[in-house]
C-alpha positions, 0 to 999 in steps of 0.5 A: 500500500502507498496510502492510508486508504487501501481500497484498491489493493489486490484489485487485479482479480474481482471480489464477489460483491456478495462476499462477507465482510470480515472483522479483523480481531488481532495481528499475527506474528507476520503482521497479518490481520486475523479474522474468522468467517461465519463458519469459523474458518480463520482468514489471514489478511495482509494489510488489515489492522485490528478492528477493521472490517474488510473484504479480501482477495483469497490467494490460498485456501486450506481446510482450516484457514485462508491466506488473503490480501485486503481488497475493500475496507470499511470501519477503518482503524483509528491507528491506520497511518500513511506509510512514510516509505514510498516503497512500503508494500513492495519492499519486504523490509517493513510490514507495519508502517501503516500502523501507528508506532505506539499501536505497534508496541501495544500489539507486541506487548499483547503478543508476548502476554498471549504467548506466555499464557496460551503456550505456557500458562504463565502470567507475569505478576508485573507487566514492564513498560515496553522499551521503545525508541526512535521509529526511523533511521534506527537500523545500524545493521543491515544486509542489502541484497545486490542483483544485476538485472540485465533486462533493466540494464541496471543493478538493484541494491536493497531489501528483497520484495515482500514474499519474493526472492527478487530485490526490490527496486528502492531508492531510499529506506526510512529505517536506515540511518539517513547517511546510509539510505543516501548510499543506495543509488550510488551503490548501484552505480558502483556495482554497475561499474565493476568488472564482475557486477553479477558476482556481487550478491550482497553488501552488509552495512554496520554503523559503528560509533566512528565509521560506517562499514560496508562489506562487499560479498564477492564471488570472484577475485576483485581486479585492481580496477574494482579495488580502485573503485571501492577506494574512490567510493569511500573517499567521495562519500565520506566527504559527501556526508561532511566527514561525520560518517566516514566509510570503510570497506571490508571484503568477504570472499566466502563465509563470515570468517573470511571478512577482512578490511580493504585497507589494514590501517582503516578505523575499526568498529565499536559501539558504546554502553556509556552507562557502564563505561564500556566500549565494545569493538566488533567486526561488521559480520559479528552479531550485534543488535541492529538498534544501538539506542534500544540496546543501551536501554535494554542492557541498563534495564536487564541489570537493574532487574537482575539486582546484582550486588558486589559480592555476587557471582553471575552467569551470562548464558549465550554471552556473545561478545560480552554485551551483558557480561562486561556491564555485569562485571562492573557490578558483580564480584565475578561473571562467567560468560558461556558461549557456543563458539571458541572464536566468540569466547576469545573475542569476549576475552579481548573485549574484557581486557580492553575494558579492564575487566579481565580480573572479574570475568571468565569465558567458556565455550559450551554447546548450550543446545546440548546441556545436561544437568550434570554439566550445568551443575559443573559450572557452579553456584551463581547468585543470578543468571542472565540468559540471552539466547538466539531465536531457538531459545534456551530449552536445554538450559531450562530443562537442565535447571528443571530436572535438577530442581525435581531431583536435587540428588543429581548434584548435591550442593548445587543451588539454583540462582535466586533470580534470572533475567531472560532476554528473548527475540522469540516470544514462542520459545521464551514461553516454552522455556518460561513454562519449564522454569515456572512449572518444574523449576520452582520459579515465578514469573515476576515481570515481563515486557516487550522491547521494540528493537525493530519498529515497523516490523512484526519481530517481537523482542522481550524480557522476563524476570524469574524469581525463587521464593 
């Protein structure tokens, strides 16, 4: 859709004028409106918002549900707004720009609560105020697809189209920082001038505190003329933005482990956690949060909720580069960070040393998706836990803890943590793990709340607090 009145959407096929009007009851995790027909059949409607009455164009039918797009609209939601981006509805990067940002946050909070209750029968004692921040220009990390379209005699650089593998023809992006959005068209021209323009599948963007890194994925070795083009591009556009956002190139010939700077002397990337006096160096292909402003608030709230004292030992499960470990080390006696990758563990140690926190931190590599009760107990007692898993959640960890609670004889002397703060990027796996912690682990869910890390998308990040009496 390109405006607030989508009555013309999906009009390529006529709709039976006798078709029933549907009342949209909610949004699903794909930001589709959810309605039910008179016969009880569920209909997922792209572009529809809660409270609206719509008629639809059905694209897929199953026995129990239908997939459809909005065709006619009456009783428009008061929360419907005009999308800011001209490419909304074509580009697949955002799905909720037609929904007021405040309403997006409310829906994400409800998704979290519904998952906790319906999947785990867990109800938080306190609902935390959602964490939210800038709605535009927030995305400091992005992976831009590149496609040489011969019939257009052009190169496209951007996100993929909605429900398609094609690269959207976009000239700007409202969720990228403005100086990155302005690079989209120049990047087209750059790749179009390269010798192997059809062998460049993507350009990754990482905006650090001092520089903006562009990672060129190239399937063929770069020629000297291509390298010259990259250097000229960086020099021109660093000057073009007034020198406030210097651009540096990184090259990636194969997997992420092959990434290297174009020029060895160029400035590296880092982000800051100023509340704790922490600086976090990283590589442009490392996992870091896309929304730097929200990450700072997230870390601060997590540590306040964990209530760490100077005499306590804390374990940070899925520690990554130390995003939580290092701030925790400014407050606790000892912090153990555990991550599945030896490489990440080595990088975490380097970051701890850089910030003068080596004496309070230690790091261990362990596959946390295969963790037994005995292995868990071997890491020793800790007063508090910080858990920050990927989308798969922390099932093995929660199960091992629950098993030890059910049968303490498996590890005599081991004591469960008094408080756990669980940071989640998937409300369904959070709910699954919360069910184990509450119903088998001896905890209660003291608090939970949504985190709007990705405005205008249906992605739900959240945080929950578990306590033992």
